[in-house]
N, C-alpha and C positions, 0 to 999 in steps of 0.2 A: 393305562388303556392302551391297546393296540389302534393306531391310526390308520392299519388296514382294512379295518372292520366298519371305517368310515368313508373308505374312498368311493370318490365322485357321488358323495350323498346330497343331495339336491336341498336338503333342509340345514344344512351350515356346513361349517369347515374344522378342518384342526389345525393346529398350531403348535409348534415346539416351544417350550419357554428357554428362559436363559438357565433354568434349572436343569434342562434335557427330559423334563417329562413333556408328553404331550395333552392337549385339553382341547374342548369342543367350544367352538364358538356357533351360537345360532344365528340363521338370515332373520333378518326384520320379518315380521308380519304385516299382511296376510302372504302365505304361501300360496302358488298357483294351484289351485286344487279342482279336479272334476268330480263331482258329485253323482255316483250313481244310485240306481234305483232303492237300494237296501238305504243307503243312508239317507235319501228324502223322505224315505218311508217311515224312518226310524226317527226323523225331526218331528213330523206329524204326531208319530205315537207318544213322543216326549211332552212334546206342546199339549198333546189333552191331556195327559197325565198331570201335568203341572197346572192346567186349567181347573181341572176335578179338586186336587188338592186345596188351589187358592180359593175355592167353594167352601171347604170346610171351615175355614175360618169365621166366614161371614156367619154361620149358622148359631153362634155365640155372641151375647151382649159382651163378654170378654174375652177376646182370643188369646190373651195371654196365658190362661187354664192351658192352652195347648204349646204356646211358645215356650214357657218356662221349661216343662219336662223335656222338650226335643234341644235345646241350648245344652241341658246338662247330659243329655246321652251322647250328643256328639262330642261334647267336651270328653267325655269318659272314651268314648269308641277312637276317637282321633288320638289322644293321648297313648292309648294301649297299642295302637299301631306303632308308636317310638317306644313300647319298652314300660311303660309304666302301669304297674299293678291295680291301683284304686281301682273300685267298683262304684256303680252308682250309687247304691246303699250307703259306701262309705262318705259319698259326696253331701248324700242329704244328711247323715248323722251330723257329719261336721258342721255344715250350713246351720243344722238346729242348735248346735251348741251356742252359735253365738261368738265364737273364737275369730279373731281377726288373720290369725294365721295358725295352720296346722302344724302340728308337731313331727308329722309325716311327711315328707317332702313330695311323695306321689299324689296325696291329697292335695295338698298345697299348689302342684303343679297343676291340675284338674282344675281347682278354685281358678287358678289363673287363667284360664283357657275360658271359663265361663265370664271372667270380668274383660278377656279378651274380645269375646263375640258381643256381649252388650256394649261394651266402649264404641267397636266396630261400627253396628248399627245405628247407634246416636250418631256417631260422627259422619254417618251418609247423608242424615237429615240436612248437614251442613255442607260437606264437602263431596266433590265427585271421588269416585273410587281412583284410586293412585297410588304409584311405590311410595310419597312420602305418607299416605294415609295408612298403607301396609307396614310402614316402618314405625308408626306410633302404636299400631296395633301389636308388633311385635314386641315392643318397649313394655307393654300391658303382660303380654305372655310371658315375659322371662323375669317380671320384676321380683326383684328377692331372692330370685333361685340361683342366679349365674352371677359369676365374678366379673368384674371389669374387662376382662382377657376377653368374653365372649359379646361384648359389647351391642347389650340388649337394646332393639331400637335403630340400631344403625348397620348398614352395608357392610359385610365382612371385609377385613383390612389381610386378611391369609386366605391363601388355598384351601379348598373344601374337596372333599372327595366322595366316589359311590363305590361301595365294594364291601366283599364279604369281612365279617372281624379281624383285627389282626395283622390284615393286608397294609402294606403301605401305599403312600400316593403313586409309586411306580408301578403297585400292581394292580391299580384301581380298575373296576370295570368300566367306569366313566369318569370323569375330570371336566367339571364346569368350567365355563370362561375365568383365565387368570386375572385378579385383579386388576391390572392395568386394561382390560378388554372391558368389565364390568359396567363403566359410565356410561359409554355409547349404546351397550346393549339394553340397560335399564332405561335409558333417557326414550329409547324407541320403544319399548312394550308401555312405559307411561303416554307415548303420544297415542299409541293405537288404543290405548284403557280411553282415553280422552275424545276420539274421533270418533266418527260414524261410518263403520265399513259397512259394505255393500253386503257382507254375509249373513246370514242368518244368526239370529243372536245365541242360539244353542252352539252354533259353530264357532261363533266368536268367543263363547264361553271355553270351550275344548281347547281353542287354538291357544288363549290366554294360561290357561292351566299348564298347558303342555310347555311353554316357554319360560312360565315363572320357573318350573320345576327344575328345567334343563340349565336354567341360569343360575340357580340355587343361591340368592344375592346374601343369605344369612350364615353366619358362623354355624348355628343351630336352629331347627324350628323350621325348615324351607317346607316339610309334608306337612305341617300343622297351617300354617299360613297358607298354602298352597291351595289345601281342602277348604279352609274359608272364605279363599278369594271366590269361590264357585258359587257359593252363598250370596255372597256381596255382589258380586255380579249381578246371579239372577233378580236379587232384590232390587238393585239401582236400575235394572232394565226393564224392571213392571211383570217379570215373568213368574215372579214368586209373591202371593199376596201377603202371607206371612212369612217369617223365619223359620220353617220349618221341615226343611228339606236340606240333608246333608248325606254327602257319598262317601263318608269315612268307613260306614259299614260295606257296604259296596265295594269301597276298594281293599279294604282289609280282608274279604273274603275271596275275592279273586285277585290276590296281592301277585300272583306271580304273571297273571295274565296281564294285570297293572303295568309293571315295571317293565314287560318285554312289550306292549304296545307302544310305551314311551320311547324304550331303545329303538324300535323298530323304525320309528319316525325319523330319530337323530341317524341311525347308520344307514338308512334306505329309503326315506323319503315315504315310508308305509302309510301317511296320512289317513286312508279310507278306514285301517284297522283300528287306527286309535280311536277316532271319530264314531265308528260303531259302537265299539266298546262304551267310550263315556256316555252316549245317546244312551244305550241300552242301560248302565248304572243311572242316569237321571230317571228315564222310565221306570225301572223297578223299585228307587227309594222313593219315587212321588207315589206310585202304587201302594208300597208299604205302609208310608208315614200317612196316606189318606184311611187305610184299613184300620191302624191303632187310632188317630185321631177320630174314626169315628167310635170305639170303643170309651174311649177317653170322655167324649161327648155323652153316650148314655150312662155311663158310670155317673158323670156328673149330674143326669137328671135323675137317677136313682138317689142320689145323696139329696139331692133336692126334693124328691118326693118323701122320703122317709122322714125327711126333717118335717115336712110340712103336716105330717100325720100326729105328729105331738102336739099337746096342748104348751103354753105358755113358754114360747120358744126363748132362751135365754139371747138377750141382745148380741152378744159375741158367737152363737152358735151359726148365725145363718153368714157372717164374714168369716167363719172358720171354715165352712163349705169351700170357701173361694180360695180360701190360703194352703190347704192341704194338697192343691194341685199346682202350686208353686213348691211346695215340699210336703212331702207324704209323712214326714217326721215333723211331731209338733213339741216344742216345749213351752210352758205354761208361761214361765218367767220371760223369756225370750220374746214371746209375742205380746207380752204385757212392756216390756220396754220399746219394742216396735211400735204399737199400735198406741203406746202413751195411755193405758185403759190401766185401772184397779186390778193387780193380780187376782182378785176374787172373782169379777167380772168375766175374765178369760177363763177361768177354773171351772164356773159354772159353765160356760159354752160348751169347754171340753168334755167333760161329766156328762154333760146331754148326749154329745157325739158316742160317748163310750156306752152309754144306756143303750141306742138305737142300732149299736154295732157298727159305726163307720171307724170309731178308734179303738187301740188297744193299745193298754200300758204295756211297756216293752222290757221297762228295767228292773223291774220287783223292789224298786226302792221307796221310801218314804219321803224322801228329798232330791231335787235334782232331777224329778221322772221325765221320760218322753214318751210319746203315744206316737205312735204310729196307725196308719190309713191302710192297713194290709191289702185290701184288692186293689187299691190303687199302685201301691207297692210292688206285688205281683205284676199286673201290667206293665208297668215302666222297667222292670228289672228284665222281663223275660227272654229279653236276646241276649241274656248275660248266661243263661243255661245252659 
C-alpha cells in the first residue's frame, strides 16, 4: 500500500508497522459531513422505497413466504461475490434432501450463510447489534468450513490485506489496521453501534458499513458479514419491516464502483460519493425486492385459487402450498419427517398439487423422488440467468 495515496486524508491515517509495511487506521465515527442536495434527496428516496417494501410483508398472513426465498437468494448472491459457484437451485435441492451437511463445500458454505442470517435475526430479538454479536454470526458462517487457524467467530490475530491475487502484503492495494490497533478501533465502532447518533439512520448505516469493511476485523468473511450488517442494522432500527432487502446483488453488479467509493473515502475523505452510491443501492434493491415480492404474492394467490377449485382437498395439500415458498423442491419423505405425518398423507397432498400443475416430478425415479414447483423456481432463480 502506497502511503502517499492517503496523504492528508481526513478519514484516517497511515502507519508503518514494525515489519515495514504500511497500514490504514480509520478515524472514529461519525466524520464531519455536509449533506448536499443530492444526498438529502437520495435519503428521502431510499426511505420511501423501504417503506413501500415493508408494506408488502403486511399483505400476507405469513410473511415467511417472502422472507425465506430472500434469505436464500442473499446467501447465494453474497457468497458468489467471494467466488462460490453454488446456485440457488443447488441450495434448494440440498435442503430438500434432508442432509445435515453437503458433500459440496460451496453448497455447504451457502447453507452456512442461511444459518448465519437466521441466527443473527433471532439474536437481534434479544441483543443489540454489536461487534460481539457479529463475532457470533461469523462463527456460524464458518462452522465446519475452516481450520482452527482461521478463527471462526474471533477477531483476527494476523494481518490481512486487499489486492490482486498473487500479490504480497507489501504490494497490496489496501491494508487494514494492524492487529495491535484493532481493539480500540472496534471498541469505538461498537460504541457507535450502541449509541444514538444525530445522523439520519441510512447515513449511519452507510458509515457503519464503510468502517467495518475498512477495519476488516476477521481473517476471512469480512465482505459477507459487512453486507449482512446492513440488513441487520436496518432491521434493528425499524427501517425494514421484514428482512427482505439485501445489497449483495447491487454491490456485485457495480463491484468496481463499490470498491472505488470505499477507497475514495479512505484516500480523500470522499464521503458524498460513497453515501450517494450506498443510498442508490438501498433504493434500487428495495424497488427490485418490492417488484419480486408482488410477483411472489400473486403466485401464492394463484396456487391457493387453483387448489380451491378442486374437490376433497387432501389435508397436506394446503400446508404444501405454504411449504413450497420455503423451498420449491419437495421431498415426500423429508416432509413426512419434518411434519411428523404419515408418508402417505404427505404423498396424497403432493399428488394433488401435481394433478393441478403446481408441482412436477423431477427425478424420474420410483424412490427418493423430488418434486419441483416450476413457476416459483423460475421466479426465484431468474436473476441467475
